[in-house]
MARDOZA-37403 format. One record per residue (C-alpha): residue in three letters; x, y, z. Coordinates in steps of 0.05 Angstrom, whole numbers, padded with zeros to 5 digits, always signed. Example, Ala and Ser with C-alpha at 12.3 -4.5 7.8 and 13.67 -1.06 7.14 Angstrom:
# residues 2
ALA+00246-00090+00156 SER+00273-00021+00143 
//
This chain:
# residues 647
UNK+00000+00000+00000 UNK+00029+00068-00020 UNK+00040+00121+00032 UNK-00006+00170-00007 UNK-00062+00119-00009 UNK-00056+00107+00066 UNK-00061+00182+00079 UNK-00123+00184+00037 UNK-00155+00130+00080 UNK-00142+00172+00142 UNK-00159+00239+00113 UNK-00225+00223+00076 UNK-00272+00226+00135 UNK-00242+00292+00159 UNK-00244+00322+00089 UNK-00316+00304+00074 UNK-00350+00292+00141 UNK-00372+00222+00122 UNK-00423+00199+00071 UNK-00482+00207+00119 UNK-00482+00282+00115 UNK-00539+00311+00074 UNK-00512+00356+00018 UNK-00551+00407-00024 UNK-00555+00433-00095 UNK-00511+00494-00106 UNK-00501+00537-00168 UNK-00431+00565-00177 UNK-00427+00606-00241 UNK-00444+00559-00298 UNK-00437+00497-00257 UNK-00489+00461-00214 UNK-00462+00418-00157 UNK-00516+00369-00134 UNK-00497+00329-00072 UNK-00424+00349-00080 UNK-00384+00376-00020 UNK-00341+00437-00023 UNK-00271+00423-00051 UNK-00214+00418-00004 UNK-00165+00476-00014 UNK-00102+00434-00007 UNK-00128+00385-00060 UNK-00143+00441-00110 UNK-00075+00473-00102 UNK-00035+00410-00121 UNK-00085+00388-00176 UNK-00083+00458-00208 UNK-00009+00450-00219 UNK-00024+00392-00266 UNK-00084+00422-00299 UNK-00049+00487-00319 UNK-00013+00450-00375 UNK-00024+00476-00446 UNK-00021+00440-00512 UNK-00017+00464-00584 UNK-00045+00435-00649 UNK-00021+00457-00719 UNK-00078+00472-00767 UNK-00037+00485-00829 UNK+00007+00537-00861 UNK-00011+00605-00889 UNK+00012+00620-00960 UNK+00067+00661-00928 UNK+00096+00603-00890 UNK+00066+00621-00822 UNK+00038+00563-00781 UNK-00034+00569-00757 UNK-00044+00536-00689 UNK-00097+00526-00637 UNK-00075+00534-00565 UNK-00105+00559-00499 UNK-00089+00626-00468 UNK-00141+00637-00416 UNK-00203+00593-00412 UNK-00211+00564-00483 UNK-00169+00548-00545 UNK-00162+00603-00596 UNK-00124+00613-00661 UNK-00053+00638-00663 UNK+00002+00649-00716 UNK+00075+00626-00707 UNK+00126+00653-00755 UNK+00186+00607-00738 UNK+00209+00551-00693 UNK+00198+00572-00620 UNK+00172+00640-00646 UNK+00124+00686-00612 UNK+00052+00667-00615 UNK+00008+00720-00647 UNK-00064+00711-00623 UNK-00117+00719-00676 UNK-00183+00705-00642 UNK-00208+00727-00575 UNK-00275+00691-00567 UNK-00312+00660-00508 UNK-00320+00593-00544 UNK-00263+00547-00563 UNK-00238+00544-00635 UNK-00198+00484-00659 UNK-00215+00481-00734 UNK-00191+00532-00783 UNK-00153+00537-00850 UNK-00121+00594-00890 UNK-00142+00610-00962 UNK-00089+00587-01011 UNK-00097+00654-01045 UNK-00038+00697-01020 UNK-00072+00760-01039 UNK-00128+00749-00988 UNK-00091+00736-00921 UNK-00156+00705-00897 UNK-00179+00642-00863 UNK-00242+00604-00845 UNK-00256+00578-00776 UNK-00313+00539-00743 UNK-00348+00556-00677 UNK-00407+00532-00639 UNK-00442+00560-00576 UNK-00438+00527-00508 UNK-00421+00459-00538 UNK-00487+00453-00575 UNK-00448+00431-00639 UNK-00492+00477-00683 UNK-00425+00496-00711 UNK-00421+00556-00757 UNK-00367+00577-00807 UNK-00335+00646-00807 UNK-00290+00681-00856 UNK-00237+00728-00825 UNK-00186+00772-00859 UNK-00122+00788-00821 UNK-00124+00857-00794 UNK-00201+00863-00797 UNK-00239+00863-00732 UNK-00304+00829-00753 UNK-00311+00761-00784 UNK-00364+00745-00837 UNK-00414+00690-00822 UNK-00417+00642-00879 UNK-00472+00594-00855 UNK-00543+00602-00831 UNK-00529+00613-00757 UNK-00571+00554-00732 UNK-00553+00488-00769 UNK-00495+00438-00761 UNK-00438+00454-00808 UNK-00365+00434-00815 UNK-00307+00402-00852 UNK-00290+00467-00891 UNK-00242+00454-00948 UNK-00213+00510-00991 UNK-00210+00504-01067 UNK-00139+00505-01096 UNK-00148+00576-01122 UNK-00170+00598-01052 UNK-00236+00630-01075 UNK-00288+00578-01053 UNK-00300+00535-00993 UNK-00336+00468-00992 UNK-00369+00443-00928 UNK-00424+00399-00902 UNK-00489+00428-00874 UNK-00555+00405-00845 UNK-00589+00471-00862 UNK-00638+00440-00912 UNK-00678+00396-00864 UNK-00638+00389-00799 UNK-00624+00316-00812 UNK-00589+00308-00879 UNK-00515+00326-00888 UNK-00512+00363-00954 UNK-00449+00387-00988 UNK-00450+00462-01002 UNK-00400+00512-01033 UNK-00392+00585-01015 UNK-00349+00642-01042 UNK-00334+00684-00980 UNK-00317+00749-01018 UNK-00380+00747-01063 UNK-00431+00756-01008 UNK-00478+00705-01040 UNK-00510+00647-01003 UNK-00478+00579-01006 UNK-00501+00535-01063 UNK-00520+00463-01056 UNK-00476+00413-01096 UNK-00494+00347-01064 UNK-00561+00330-01033 UNK-00542+00282-00976 UNK-00582+00240-00930 UNK-00578+00217-00857 UNK-00508+00188-00868 UNK-00448+00232-00855 UNK-00427+00268-00919 UNK-00360+00304-00919 UNK-00319+00340-00972 UNK-00248+00317-00970 UNK-00211+00351-01028 UNK-00217+00392-01092 UNK-00189+00367-01157 UNK-00128+00406-01181 UNK-00170+00445-01231 UNK-00224+00459-01179 UNK-00278+00428-01224 UNK-00291+00367-01180 UNK-00300+00350-01106 UNK-00278+00286-01071 UNK-00336+00270-01022 UNK-00341+00214-00969 UNK-00408+00185-00947 UNK-00400+00150-00881 UNK-00457+00104-00857 UNK-00412+00074-00803 UNK-00340+00062-00788 UNK-00345-00002-00827 UNK-00387+00026-00886 UNK-00368+00084-00929 UNK-00373+00106-01001 UNK-00324+00153-01037 UNK-00348+00196-01095 UNK-00320+00243-01146 UNK-00371+00299-01157 UNK-00371+00340-01221 UNK-00389+00411-01198 UNK-00416+00434-01265 UNK-00464+00375-01275 UNK-00474+00348-01204 UNK-00457+00278-01229 UNK-00429+00231-01175 UNK-00382+00176-01193 UNK-00362+00124-01141 UNK-00289+00111-01131 UNK-00273+00036-01129 UNK-00342+00007-01117 UNK-00341-00055-01075 UNK-00388-00115-01072 UNK-00392-00112-00996 UNK-00384-00060-00942 UNK-00318-00024-00938 UNK-00293+00025-00886 UNK-00259+00087-00914 UNK-00224+00136-00868 UNK-00194+00191-00914 UNK-00176+00206-00987 UNK-00142+00258-01030 UNK-00137+00271-01105 UNK-00069+00259-01136 UNK-00040+00324-01159 UNK-00044+00306-01233 UNK-00119+00295-01224 UNK-00114+00225-01252 UNK-00127+00185-01189 UNK-00143+00182-01115 UNK-00103+00162-01054 UNK-00149+00133-01002 UNK-00146+00096-00935 UNK-00192+00036-00939 UNK-00199-00033-00907 UNK-00221-00064-00973 UNK-00194-00137-00977 UNK-00158-00127-00910 UNK-00168-00130-00836 UNK-00136-00063-00831 UNK-00144+00006-00863 UNK-00089+00011-00916 UNK-00065+00066-00960 UNK-00085+00052-01032 UNK-00082+00088-01099 UNK-00138+00082-01153 UNK-00130+00111-01223 UNK-00197+00142-01241 UNK-00190+00130-01316 UNK-00151+00064-01324 UNK-00177+00031-01261 UNK-00104+00015-01242 UNK-00096+00001-01167 UNK-00036-00001-01122 UNK-00024-00015-01047 UNK+00019+00039-01020 UNK+00027+00024-00946 UNK+00047-00050-00955 UNK+00011-00102-00915 UNK+00022-00072-00847 UNK-00019-00107-00793 UNK-00040-00037-00767 UNK-00087+00019-00789 UNK-00066+00078-00830 UNK-00099+00138-00798 UNK-00085+00200-00838 UNK-00052+00224-00902 UNK-00029+00289-00935 UNK-00001+00306-01003 UNK+00042+00364-01021 UNK+00012+00415-01070 UNK+00064+00398-01123 UNK+00051+00325-01116 UNK+00122+00308-01096 UNK+00110+00279-01027 UNK+00058+00238-00991 UNK+00057+00233-00916 UNK+00016+00185-00874 UNK+00010+00159-00803 UNK+00008+00085-00783 UNK-00022+00067-00715 UNK+00020+00009-00687 UNK-00013-00018-00624 UNK-00032+00054-00603 UNK+00036+00085-00619 UNK+00040+00126-00683 UNK+00093+00124-00737 UNK+00104+00179-00788 UNK+00116+00155-00859 UNK+00139+00196-00918 UNK+00138+00175-00992 UNK+00174+00210-01050 UNK+00120+00200-01105 UNK+00168+00219-01161 UNK+00221+00167-01145 UNK+00173+00119-01110 UNK+00221+00115-01052 UNK+00203+00112-00977 UNK+00239+00165-00938 UNK+00257+00157-00865 UNK+00240+00217-00822 UNK+00282+00231-00760 UNK+00264+00194-00696 UNK+00217+00233-00652 UNK+00232+00247-00579 UNK+00189+00190-00551 UNK+00136+00140-00571 UNK+00071+00178-00577 UNK+00011+00202-00619 UNK+00018+00239-00685 UNK-00036+00277-00724 UNK-00058+00340-00762 UNK-00012+00332-00822 UNK-00004+00389-00871 UNK+00048+00411-00921 UNK+00069+00482-00932 UNK+00052+00518-00999 UNK+00119+00499-01032 UNK+00117+00426-01008 UNK+00184+00433-00972 UNK+00158+00426-00901 UNK+00108+00381-00865 UNK+00074+00404-00801 UNK+00044+00355-00751 UNK+00022+00349-00680 UNK+00061+00303-00632 UNK+00048+00285-00560 UNK+00071+00232-00513 UNK+00053+00211-00442 UNK+00108+00258-00415 UNK+00104+00311-00468 UNK+00047+00361-00483 UNK+00021+00362-00553 UNK+00060+00412-00595 UNK+00069+00432-00668 UNK+00128+00402-00703 UNK+00156+00415-00772 UNK+00195+00367-00815 UNK+00240+00401-00865 UNK+00246+00348-00919 UNK+00309+00367-00956 UNK+00349+00372-00891 UNK+00311+00313-00859 UNK+00306+00351-00794 UNK+00248+00361-00745 UNK+00238+00422-00701 UNK+00186+00440-00650 UNK+00151+00505-00670 UNK+00115+00510-00604 UNK+00138+00493-00533 UNK+00075+00483-00490 UNK+00082+00491-00416 UNK+00066+00429-00372 UNK+00045+00472-00312 UNK+00082+00474-00246 UNK+00101+00401-00247 UNK+00162+00360-00262 UNK+00152+00322-00327 UNK+00205+00273-00303 UNK+00154+00247-00254 UNK+00104+00232-00310 UNK+00091+00157-00317 UNK+00097+00124-00386 UNK+00046+00069-00389 UNK+00063-00001-00410 UNK+00022-00043-00457 UNK-00006-00108-00428 UNK-00058-00160-00447 UNK-00107-00197-00404 UNK-00149-00258-00421 UNK-00224-00251-00431 UNK-00282-00299-00433 UNK-00282-00325-00505 UNK-00235-00348-00559 UNK-00212-00319-00625 UNK-00171-00351-00681 UNK-00171-00418-00643 UNK-00141-00391-00578 UNK-00160-00352-00517 UNK-00176-00280-00535 UNK-00134-00226-00502 UNK-00153-00153-00492 UNK-00099-00099-00496 UNK-00094-00049-00440 UNK-00046+00008-00422 UNK-00025+00009-00350 UNK+00001+00069-00309 UNK+00034+00047-00244 UNK+00055+00091-00184 UNK+00126+00088-00159 UNK+00136+00042-00100 UNK+00105-00024-00080 UNK+00031-00042-00083 UNK-00021-00062-00071 UNK-00047+00000-00108 UNK-00119+00022-00113 UNK-00143+00020-00186 UNK-00179+00069-00231 UNK-00204+00037-00296 UNK-00216+00087-00352 UNK-00261+00067-00411 UNK-00256+00105-00476 UNK-00317+00130-00516 UNK-00335+00115-00587 UNK-00343+00056-00585 UNK-00303+00059-00649 UNK-00244+00093-00616 UNK-00181+00072-00579 UNK-00144+00092-00517 UNK-00078+00123-00537 UNK-00018+00139-00492 UNK-00019+00214-00503 UNK-00010+00271-00455 UNK-00060+00269-00399 UNK-00041+00311-00337 UNK-00105+00285-00300 UNK-00084+00213-00304 UNK-00013+00232-00282 UNK-00043+00267-00222 UNK-00083+00206-00203 UNK-00021+00161-00208 UNK+00031+00208-00177 UNK-00009+00244-00124 UNK-00067+00197-00106 UNK-00028+00133-00113 UNK-00076+00097-00160 UNK-00056+00050-00215 UNK-00092+00070-00279 UNK-00115+00015-00328 UNK-00142+00035-00396 UNK-00168-00026-00435 UNK-00186-00026-00508 UNK-00244-00073-00502 UNK-00275-00107-00563 UNK-00307-00056-00611 UNK-00244-00011-00605 UNK-00211+00013-00668 UNK-00139-00002-00685 UNK-00141-00077-00680 UNK-00174-00097-00746 UNK-00245-00096-00771 UNK-00263-00163-00742 UNK-00246-00138-00670 UNK-00283-00075-00686 UNK-00347-00114-00701 UNK-00346-00159-00639 UNK-00393-00114-00599 UNK-00443-00096-00655 UNK-00519-00106-00645 UNK-00536-00163-00598 UNK-00462-00173-00580 UNK-00462-00108-00542 UNK-00457-00140-00472 UNK-00394-00177-00493 UNK-00356-00111-00485 UNK-00383-00107-00414 UNK-00358-00178-00403 UNK-00287-00156-00424 UNK-00289-00106-00366 UNK-00311-00162-00322 UNK-00253-00204-00345 UNK-00206-00147-00328 UNK-00236-00145-00257 UNK-00220-00220-00251 UNK-00150-00210-00277 UNK-00137-00153-00229 UNK-00157-00197-00170 UNK-00102-00246-00189 UNK-00047-00192-00189 UNK-00013-00176-00122 UNK+00006-00107-00149 UNK-00066-00083-00144 UNK-00117-00075-00088 UNK-00177-00115-00116 UNK-00221-00087-00060 UNK-00209-00015-00083 UNK-00228-00010-00156 UNK-00263+00049-00188 UNK-00289+00049-00260 UNK-00298+00112-00303 UNK-00312+00130-00374 UNK-00339+00184-00422 UNK-00394+00179-00474 UNK-00398+00106-00495 UNK-00347+00095-00439 UNK-00398+00125-00392 UNK-00450+00072-00413 UNK-00396+00018-00402 UNK-00385+00048-00333 UNK-00458+00042-00313 UNK-00464-00027-00344 UNK-00402-00050-00305 UNK-00434-00022-00243 UNK-00496-00062-00256 UNK-00461-00128-00274 UNK-00400-00128-00230 UNK-00418-00077-00174 UNK-00394-00125-00119 UNK-00322-00116-00145 UNK-00325-00040-00148 UNK-00317+00016-00099 UNK-00350+00068-00144 UNK-00360+00095-00214 UNK-00354+00158-00255 UNK-00400+00169-00314 UNK-00384+00229-00359 UNK-00436+00244-00414 UNK-00455+00171-00417 UNK-00523+00144-00439 UNK-00565+00103-00389 UNK-00620+00078-00436 UNK-00607+00057-00508 UNK-00678+00070-00530 UNK-00684+00140-00503 UNK-00613+00156-00526 UNK-00626+00133-00598 UNK-00693+00169-00599 UNK-00667+00235-00572 UNK-00596+00242-00600 UNK-00587+00296-00654 UNK-00628+00277-00716 UNK-00567+00279-00761 UNK-00533+00226-00716 UNK-00591+00177-00706 UNK-00581+00130-00766 UNK-00505+00127-00756 UNK-00514+00107-00684 UNK-00567+00055-00703 UNK-00517+00024-00750 UNK-00473+00012-00688 UNK-00521-00003-00631 UNK-00583-00031-00668 UNK-00648+00002-00690 UNK-00694+00014-00632 UNK-00753+00017-00679 UNK-00746-00058-00691 UNK-00788-00094-00638 UNK-00738-00151-00624 UNK-00679-00103-00622 UNK-00720-00055-00578 UNK-00733-00111-00528 UNK-00659-00129-00527 UNK-00635-00056-00518 UNK-00686-00046-00463 UNK-00661-00109-00427 UNK-00587-00090-00427 UNK-00596-00015-00412 UNK-00566+00005-00345 UNK-00631+00043-00328 UNK-00672-00020-00331 UNK-00625-00053-00281 UNK-00609+00008-00238 UNK-00629-00028-00174 UNK-00567-00069-00180 UNK-00522-00007-00173 UNK-00500-00006-00100 UNK-00436+00034-00101 UNK-00431+00109-00103 UNK-00434+00145-00170 UNK-00408+00211-00197 UNK-00449+00234-00258 UNK-00421+00291-00301 UNK-00460+00322-00361 UNK-00463+00385-00402 UNK-00533+00414-00410 UNK-00525+00428-00485 UNK-00501+00358-00504 UNK-00533+00341-00573 UNK-00501+00272-00577 UNK-00522+00244-00508 UNK-00579+00289-00483 UNK-00578+00314-00412 UNK-00639+00270-00397 UNK-00594+00209-00401 UNK-00559+00233-00339 UNK-00617+00259-00302 UNK-00659+00196-00308 UNK-00604+00153-00279 UNK-00590+00204-00222 UNK-00663+00205-00202 UNK-00672+00129-00208 UNK-00611+00111-00168 UNK-00629+00161-00113 UNK-00700+00134-00111 UNK-00669+00065-00096 UNK-00629+00095-00038 UNK-00564+00099-00077 UNK-00512+00155-00070 UNK-00501+00200-00131 UNK-00458+00262-00139 UNK-00483+00301-00199 UNK-00444+00357-00235 UNK-00476+00396-00291 UNK-00449+00450-00334 UNK-00499+00496-00368 UNK-00451+00523-00419 UNK-00420+00455-00444 UNK-00441+00401-00491 UNK-00410+00331-00501 UNK-00352+00339-00453 UNK-00322+00399-00419 UNK-00280+00444-00465 UNK-00272+00506-00422 UNK-00216+00506-00372 UNK-00255+00532-00313 UNK-00307+00479-00321 UNK-00257+00424-00334 UNK-00217+00443-00273 UNK-00281+00440-00230 UNK-00296+00371-00259 UNK-00227+00343-00244 UNK-00229+00372-00173 UNK-00296+00338-00163 UNK-00268+00274-00192 UNK-00209+00276-00144 UNK-00257+00289-00085 UNK-00298+00232-00105 UNK-00239+00183-00108 UNK-00217+00207-00040 UNK-00286+00200-00010 UNK-00285+00126-00030 UNK-00224+00114+00012 UNK-00261+00113+00079 
//
């Protein structure tokens, strides 16, 4: 038992006065604390040192070679320009809402960019056009619908984007000319699937458009903007997952990331005229996640996800040679690829467990990598940050003729066990826990003495499409059984305290948390549900209309009587009387994905059964807390909750 954990056991009754004390509902600014005690000052001071860390994400180069980044100064992320490595950050936007999607016009005469912003996390995202040096942006969209994925034409005069403005449900593709003052024009009538513009052809006469029904079913089209005609790229006899695509710079073909004829998403080339096909990424047993092509067509960059750790790959398209970029400072996560206007430099985001996310630039000719931003980690020593190890634990079934094993990242405190355990479950479900920079988890490990285990249960991405499909439809509870198998495995390890395990998760991970509390509550000390759904039927009925069919493709259609009966049976709300341990429920009032009612119905039902629930609500947030003040309050409450379970 760690010294910190022992002190928590002694201190918890003094800090919180015991669980029998009746606590009230209190409004503090935009936050509502329901049955949550006042935070302990000493706790807040130490935690704040971790939470003051910043990160930076590159969003692309300007035509003049400046790097556009998103980073936080104050409460939310805003846009900044950086001129050179480690250069001064020039802040461009000063808004109350976070901005993390923006792109410069390729036209150097304009010095203008488009950015996306919603209000209070409601995801009714609007697009704005802003010229450097001008005070007021121009609203490009209708001010009320869901819009995004803005892509500039090569000439820098037009922007393609998706929009639900027509009927609130269908994702159409529209094009707007920001300088003309005209309304956007419809170029593709979509439907309830997700329609996204990916790229313009080199002559700006065609658009590359992706229709995504689910992570395992997508269709790629070339759309002729003059006629509206759609032509499918590499039609397949069955369902194929497509992650991304770009035109070749000669306009003859398309590079795409697809799992066609493979367990994993591979980088492929398809010639649009001859039908010639080529496999670019080889037969890597890992997913390709992202690609970028230089404007002159010389270089292609892509990222391979190898067991949760990313590798940057660079290909010379003229010589057909693989180039070897310099080694990065540590194993970590890479994203946000973009070339500069001349094709000489590649910007990307890089983060590791002990390094905040920063903007890095690869200069191709010199084969050197430099950090253009140096984000502060707060008043903490990064040398103390724990790098998680990858482990596997056996689960209940078999795959490929042998016992199936589930991958999990494990953060362990210094010193001997037995350590209390926090299990963290990712959302999605088509997502993956990655060992990126997370000051909160480091605080839990270093200051509270918990081991943190982050499993990628079945249904997670990154391990092949067969693994991804193992939780679909009536197989949903098998993912919950994976968490149960982890609890069994933990009980067999002397390093961990099997009598002090807390489970937590966000979104789909919040559902898994509640389901784990229902099915394995006797093995748990408590649970933390962040923006999770408690009833499949009410969730699928009430989620934003433009998301309903996509979620039904994953979870099942609640309008089908047999599926409805199954979803009702496995919903945590149906079985809420089996939840015996304390719960912390956290939710944003404006959440369009998982409506607030999903939180409130489980809070009310658990309390009606005599259970203990702490409930934190933010009235100016949506699906997750994006504003620092709210996020800090959430993590302070989370820490309090963990400490309260130690008595």
